C-alpha positions in Angstrom: -9.3 46.1 -146.7 -10.3 45.4 -142.9 -12.6 47.7 -140.6 -13.8 46.5 -136.9 -15.8 48.4 -134.9 -15.4 48.2 -130.8 -17.7 49.6 -128.2 -14.8 51.4 -125.7 -16.2 53.8 -123.7 -18.4 54.5 -120.4 -18.8 58.0 -119.1 -18.1 58.5 -115.6 -19.0 60.3 -112.8 -18.5 64.3 -113.2 -15.1 65.5 -112.0 -13.8 61.9 -111.8 -11.5 60.1 -113.1 -13.3 57.0 -114.4 -13.7 54.4 -112.5 -14.1 51.6 -115.3 -11.7 49.3 -116.3 -9.1 49.5 -119.1 -10.8 48.4 -122.6 -8.7 45.7 -124.8 -9.4 46.7 -128.5 -7.4 45.7 -132.1 -6.8 42.0 -131.6 -5.7 42.6 -127.9 -3.1 45.0 -129.0 -4.7 48.7 -128.3 -6.5 49.3 -124.7 -8.5 52.2 -123.1 -8.4 53.9 -120.2 -8.9 56.4 -118.4 -12.2 57.2 -119.8 -13.9 60.3 -118.7 -17.2 62.1 -120.6 -18.4 65.3 -119.4 -21.2 68.1 -120.3 -20.3 71.7 -119.2 -22.8 74.6 -118.6 -22.1 76.0 -122.1 -23.0 72.5 -123.9 -20.2 71.3 -124.8 -19.5 67.5 -124.8 -15.6 66.7 -123.4 -14.5 63.0 -124.0 -11.3 61.8 -122.7 -9.3 58.7 -122.6 -5.9 57.1 -122.8 -5.6 55.0 -126.2 -2.2 53.0 -125.5 -0.8 50.5 -128.2 0.3 47.8 -126.9 4.0 46.3 -127.1 2.3 43.3 -129.1 0.7 45.8 -131.5 1.9 45.4 -135.0 2.0 47.5 -138.3 3.9 46.8 -141.1 6.6 49.5 -142.2 4.5 50.7 -145.8 0.9 50.3 -143.9 -0.8 52.3 -141.1 -3.7 51.9 -138.8 -6.1 54.7 -138.4 -7.7 54.5 -135.0 -11.3 56.5 -134.9 -13.5 57.1 -132.3 -16.7 57.4 -132.8 -20.5 58.6 -131.2 -23.3 56.7 -132.6 -27.0 56.4 -131.1 -30.0 55.2 -133.0 -28.4 55.7 -136.7 -26.9 58.8 -136.2 -22.9 58.6 -135.9 -20.2 61.5 -135.3 -16.5 60.6 -136.0 -13.9 62.1 -134.0 -10.8 63.2 -135.0 -8.7 59.7 -135.6 -5.2 58.8 -134.1 -3.2 57.7 -137.2 -0.2 55.4 -136.3 2.1 54.9 -139.4 5.0 52.4 -140.2 8.5 53.5 -140.5 8.7 53.9 -144.5 4.9 54.8 -144.9 5.7 57.7 -142.4 9.0 58.9 -144.9 6.7 58.5 -148.0 3.9 60.7 -146.2 6.3 63.0 -145.1 8.1 63.6 -148.9 4.6 64.1 -150.3 3.9 66.1 -147.3 0.7 64.2 -146.9 -0.5 64.9 -143.7 -4.2 64.0 -142.6 -5.2 67.4 -141.7 -8.5 65.9 -139.5 -6.3 63.9 -137.6 -6.0 64.1 -133.4 -2.3 62.3 -133.3 -0.2 61.3 -135.9 2.8 58.7 -134.6 5.3 56.4 -135.6 4.9 53.0 -134.2 7.5 51.7 -132.4 8.7 48.4 -132.6 7.9 46.2 -129.4 7.2 49.3 -127.5 4.2 50.5 -125.2 2.9 53.9 -126.6 0.2 56.1 -124.9 -1.9 58.9 -126.6 -3.9 61.3 -124.1 -6.6 61.5 -126.5 -8.9 64.9 -125.4 -11.8 66.5 -127.8 -14.4 69.0 -127.0 -17.6 69.3 -129.2 -21.0 70.8 -129.3 -23.2 68.7 -127.7 -26.5 67.6 -129.0 -29.6 65.8 -127.7 -29.1 62.5 -129.3 -26.2 62.0 -127.7 -27.2 61.6 -123.9 -27.2 58.2 -124.5 -25.0 57.1 -127.2 -21.9 55.0 -127.4 -18.3 56.0 -127.8 -17.3 52.7 -130.3 -13.7 53.0 -131.9 -13.5 52.1 -135.5 -9.9 50.5 -136.6 -8.7 51.2 -139.5 -6.1 47.9 -140.2 -5.3 48.9 -143.5 -4.9 52.7 -144.0 -7.1 53.1 -146.8 -10.1 54.8 -145.2 -12.9 53.6 -147.6 -16.3 54.1 -145.7 -18.2 51.0 -145.8 -21.1 50.2 -143.5 -20.4 48.8 -140.4 -21.5 45.7 -138.4 -24.3 46.8 -136.4 -23.5 45.7 -132.4 -25.9 45.1 -129.8 -26.0 48.1 -127.2 -23.6 47.4 -124.4 -23.3 50.6 -122.4 -24.2 54.4 -122.6 -22.5 57.4 -122.2 -25.0 58.9 -119.8 -23.6 62.1 -120.1 -23.9 64.0 -116.7 -23.5 67.6 -115.8 -19.6 68.7 -114.6 -20.0 69.4 -111.1 -18.5 72.8 -109.3 -19.4 71.9 -105.8 -18.5 74.4 -103.0 -16.6 72.9 -100.2 -16.5 74.2 -96.9 -13.7 74.8 -94.3 -13.6 76.2 -91.1 -11.0 78.5 -89.4 -9.8 76.7 -86.4 -9.7 79.3 -83.2 -6.3 80.3 -81.7 -4.6 79.0 -78.7 -4.4 81.2 -76.1 -1.3 79.4 -74.9 0.2 76.8 -77.0 0.5 74.1 -74.5 2.2 70.7 -75.6 4.2 67.4 -73.8 6.7 65.0 -74.5 6.2 61.4 -72.3 8.1 59.4 -72.1 9.2 55.1 -69.8 12.2 54.6 -68.1 12.9 51.1 -66.8 15.3 51.5 -64.1 17.4 48.8 -62.0 16.9 48.6 -58.3 18.7 46.2 -56.1 16.4 44.0 -54.1 14.3 46.1 -51.9 16.4 49.6 -52.1 15.5 52.9 -53.2 18.7 54.6 -54.3 19.5 54.9 -57.6 23.3 53.7 -58.4 23.2 55.2 -62.6 26.3 52.0 -63.5 23.8 49.6 -62.4 22.9 46.6 -65.0 21.1 48.9 -67.9 20.3 52.3 -65.7 23.1 54.5 -67.6 20.9 53.8 -71.0 17.5 54.6 -69.5 18.7 57.8 -67.1 20.3 59.0 -71.0 16.6 58.7 -72.2 15.7 61.1 -69.6 18.5 63.1 -69.9 17.9 63.3 -73.6 14.2 64.6 -73.8 14.9 67.4 -71.3 17.8 68.5 -72.8 16.4 68.7 -76.5 13.7 70.5 -74.9 15.2 73.2 -72.6 17.8 73.3 -76.2 15.1 75.0 -78.0 14.7 78.7 -77.7 10.9 78.7 -79.1 9.9 76.7 -75.9 9.6 77.0 -72.4 9.2 74.1 -70.0 6.4 74.7 -67.3 6.7 71.4 -65.7 8.5 67.9 -65.1 6.3 64.8 -63.6 7.5 61.6 -62.6 5.1 58.6 -62.1 6.3 55.8 -60.1 5.2 52.2 -60.8 6.4 48.6 -59.1 5.1 45.1 -59.9 2.1 43.2 -57.9 4.8 40.6 -56.7 5.6 40.6 -53.0 3.5 42.8 -50.5 1.4 45.4 -51.6 3.0 47.8 -48.7 6.4 47.3 -49.7 5.6 47.7 -53.1 4.3 51.5 -52.0 7.1 52.3 -50.4 9.4 50.8 -53.3 7.2 53.2 -55.6 7.3 56.1 -53.7 11.3 55.6 -53.0 12.2 55.0 -56.5 10.4 58.0 -58.0 11.4 60.4 -55.1 15.1 59.0 -56.1 14.6 59.7 -59.7 13.0 63.3 -58.9 16.5 64.1 -56.7 18.5 62.6 -59.9 16.6 65.4 -62.0 17.1 68.2 -59.6 20.9 67.4 -59.3 21.3 67.7 -62.6 18.9 71.1 -63.1 18.7 74.1 -62.3 14.8 74.0 -61.9 12.6 75.6 -59.6 11.4 72.9 -57.0 7.9 73.5 -58.0 8.5 72.9 -61.2 9.4 69.2 -60.1 6.6 66.9 -59.3 5.9 63.0 -58.8 3.3 60.4 -58.2 3.2 57.1 -57.5 1.5 53.6 -57.9 2.0 50.7 -55.9 1.3 48.2 -58.2 0.7 48.5 -61.9 -2.7 46.4 -62.2 -3.5 48.5 -65.6 -0.4 47.3 -67.1 -0.9 43.8 -65.9 -3.9 43.3 -67.3 -3.1 45.0 -70.6 -0.4 42.5 -70.8 -3.0 39.4 -70.2 -5.5 40.3 -72.6 -2.9 40.6 -75.1 -1.4 37.2 -74.5 -2.2 33.8 -75.5 -2.4 32.1 -71.7 -4.7 29.3 -72.0 -6.6 31.0 -68.8 -6.7 34.6 -70.1 -10.2 35.2 -69.3 -10.4 33.4 -66.0 -7.3 35.6 -65.1 -8.8 39.0 -66.3 -12.0 38.1 -63.7 -9.6 38.0 -61.3 -7.9 40.9 -61.8 -11.5 43.1 -62.3 -12.7 41.6 -59.0 -13.6 44.6 -56.6 -11.0 43.6 -54.1 -9.6 45.7 -51.6 -7.0 43.1 -50.7 -4.3 43.4 -53.3 -2.2 40.7 -51.6 -5.3 38.2 -51.6 -5.7 39.0 -55.4 -2.4 38.5 -56.6 -1.8 35.1 -54.6 -5.2 33.7 -55.6 -4.1 34.2 -59.4 -0.5 32.4 -58.2 -2.4 30.1 -57.2 -4.9 29.9 -60.5 -2.1 29.5 -62.8 0.1 27.4 -61.2 3.9 27.3 -60.7 5.1 27.4 -64.7 2.6 29.7 -65.6 2.8 32.1 -62.7 6.7 32.1 -63.3 6.1 33.0 -66.7 4.3 36.1 -65.7 7.8 36.9 -63.0 10.1 36.6 -66.2 7.8 38.3 -69.1 5.8 40.5 -67.7 6.4 41.5 -64.0 9.8 43.5 -65.1 8.0 45.5 -67.5 5.3 47.0 -65.0 8.3 48.0 -62.7 8.8 51.9 -64.9 9.1 55.3 -64.5 6.9 57.3 -66.7 8.1 60.9 -66.9 5.8 64.0 -68.5 8.0 67.1 -69.9 5.4 69.8 -70.2 6.0 73.0 -72.1 4.6 76.0 -73.5 5.6 77.2 -77.6 5.7 81.2 -78.4 3.4 81.9 -81.4 4.9 82.1 -84.9 4.6 83.5 -88.4 3.2 82.1 -91.9 7.0 82.5 -93.0 8.3 80.3 -89.9 5.7 78.1 -90.3 6.5 77.2 -93.8 9.6 76.0 -92.4 8.7 74.0 -89.0 5.7 72.4 -90.8 8.9 70.3 -92.6 10.8 70.1 -89.3 8.8 70.7 -86.2 5.3 70.6 -86.8 4.5 69.2 -83.5 5.2 73.0 -82.4 2.4 74.8 -84.6 -1.0 75.3 -84.1 -3.7 74.3 -85.8 -4.4 78.1 -86.3 -1.0 78.4 -87.5 -1.0 75.5 -90.1 -4.4 76.8 -91.3 -2.7 80.4 -92.2 0.1 78.9 -93.6 -2.5 76.9 -96.2 -4.5 79.5 -97.5 -1.2 81.4 -98.8 -1.2 78.4 -101.0 -3.7 77.9 -104.0 -6.5 75.5 -103.4 -5.9 71.7 -104.3 -1.7 72.4 -104.8 0.8 70.1 -103.3 1.5 72.5 -100.5 -2.0 73.4 -99.8 -2.7 69.5 -99.6 0.2 68.7 -97.5 -0.8 71.2 -94.7 -3.9 69.8 -93.6 -2.7 66.3 -93.8 -0.1 67.7 -91.4 -3.1 69.2 -89.4 -4.9 65.7 -89.0 -1.5 63.7 -88.1 -0.6 66.4 -85.4 -4.7 66.8 -83.9 -5.5 63.2 -84.9 -8.6 63.8 -82.9 -9.3 67.5 -83.0 -13.1 68.0 -85.1 -12.3 70.8 -87.1 -8.6 69.4 -88.1 -10.0 66.5 -89.4 -13.5 68.3 -91.1 -10.8 70.8 -92.6 -8.7 67.0 -94.1 -11.6 65.7 -95.2 -12.7 69.1 -97.2 -9.1 68.8 -98.8 -9.7 65.1 -99.5 -12.7 65.7 -101.4 -11.3 68.7 -103.3 -8.5 67.0 -104.5 -10.9 64.3 -106.1 -10.5 60.4 -106.6 -11.7 57.7 -103.6 -13.7 59.3 -101.4 -12.9 56.8 -98.8 -10.3 59.2 -96.7 -12.7 62.2 -96.9 -15.7 60.0 -95.0 -13.0 58.5 -92.2 -12.0 62.0 -91.2 -15.6 63.1 -91.4 -16.4 60.7 -89.0 -14.6 62.6 -86.5 -15.6 66.1 -87.4 -18.8 67.9 -85.1 -22.2 66.3 -86.7 -23.8 69.4 -85.7 -22.0 72.0 -87.8 -22.9 73.3 -91.0 -19.7 72.8 -92.5 -19.6 68.8 -91.7 -23.5 68.9 -93.2 -22.3 70.7 -96.7 -19.5 68.2 -96.9 -21.3 65.2 -96.5 -23.5 66.8 -99.2 -20.8 67.3 -101.6 -19.8 63.6 -101.0 -23.4 62.6 -101.9 -23.8 64.5 -105.1 -20.5 63.1 -106.5 -21.7 60.0 -105.7 -25.2 60.7 -107.8 -27.5 60.5 -104.9 -28.9 63.1 -105.2 -32.0 63.1 -102.7 -29.3 63.1 -99.6 -26.9 65.4 -101.0 -30.1 68.2 -101.0 -31.3 66.9 -97.9 -27.5 67.6 -96.4 -27.4 71.1 -98.1 -31.2 72.0 -96.9 -29.8 71.2 -93.3 -26.2 73.2 -94.1 -28.4 76.2 -95.3 -30.3 76.4 -92.2 -27.1 76.9 -90.5 -26.0 79.8 -92.6 -23.6 78.1 -94.8 -23.5 79.8 -97.8 -21.7 77.2 -99.9 -24.9 75.0 -99.6 -27.0 77.6 -101.9 -24.1 76.9 -104.1 -24.7 73.1 -103.9 -28.2 73.0 -103.6 -27.8 75.1 -107.7 -25.6 72.0 -108.2 -28.3 69.2 -107.4 -30.6 70.8 -109.4 -28.5 71.2 -112.7 -27.5 67.7 -112.4 -31.3 66.6 -111.8 -32.1 68.7 -115.3 -28.9 68.1 -117.7 -30.2 63.8 -118.3 -33.6 65.0 -119.4 -32.4 67.6 -121.9 
């Protein structure tokens, strides 16, 4: 008979999947993953893990292998229900003789060259000696189950069983939008003959660029949930040439585009507005900053000069960079600085929960933060639909403190990695009690009890009831390891 004992398990933080790496036992043929040990308020120990028989594990047809988890500490041991792995003939014989192990957690037949997983989960009464116990695996490779004194192994780790957390997570109900104002922005690059301000729809790529503007307006007009409140055109020219002429071109070309839109649609005159910028120095600066030009820093310094004569500034750059680089700017940069930006502003009507349920998948940009929140409240907390609602809210309102607070709460509630929750909380209002409570929950889940307690006390002072429950959790977590 051959009997081998392996140390396999490290307890994890309560309520979380194990962060321990998989442990390989039994001649590198069995591995252990997703280990977890928790202790409940009613003093029961829950041990779970995946016992995985790898492809290379071999059990002869007329033999069996018995894998028995054992708790051990200072000479005290507790055998847990075993996993019995039969060879093909051995299973048939045992079935014919009705000889099935009564105490086994699972009895399986070994499938040759295939990976098999047993999701092991047992509960047992907690005893004080288990607090610092090791969990080891007894691999009985002949299946004869004779008890022999096992070799004593030096402890590698302990269970360090902790209280299973039940933290209270805080959400914020968003305020209603009195009027849901939205806007769609776009940019068109229209071509004009030199020094001309007249739009020729067939000229160069103008058909495509004008179609972009029409498509934006048509899409919004066709939606019965929407009312257009304004259309603004912002025209820009490049720094090339005389500033006064560029001013004329920017104004004239923007006015031409506004007139083009006015003729196509029956909009009130006050719905259409325009602005113009003679030279797009901001766009020029951005291009240079993101470029690999060797004189980049010097060009940026010239751009940033507080100089009233823009023609002088443009000439200074041309002289400094030289003919080749200036030609590069004329061909690669300046054409993109001659553009027409457009903004179509609109309002959206309010939606019921049933309407929101559909729109969150098709047109989430029309929803308010409150409408998304109200939808989430119809789902089971932690469900896929619940989580999705708060994810959409954070995407649609990426800089909103409430959207980020609730997205963080959702990430905490569903467990796993806390990095996403921390990132959202960086955008939440640090002075509200819900933020402090959820920061405390993260600290509690990371077993930083002092930090958690500080956050919960501050949240309690802010009137957050969840913080009071979480302070009880801190006290339980502190008391459990010493019992």
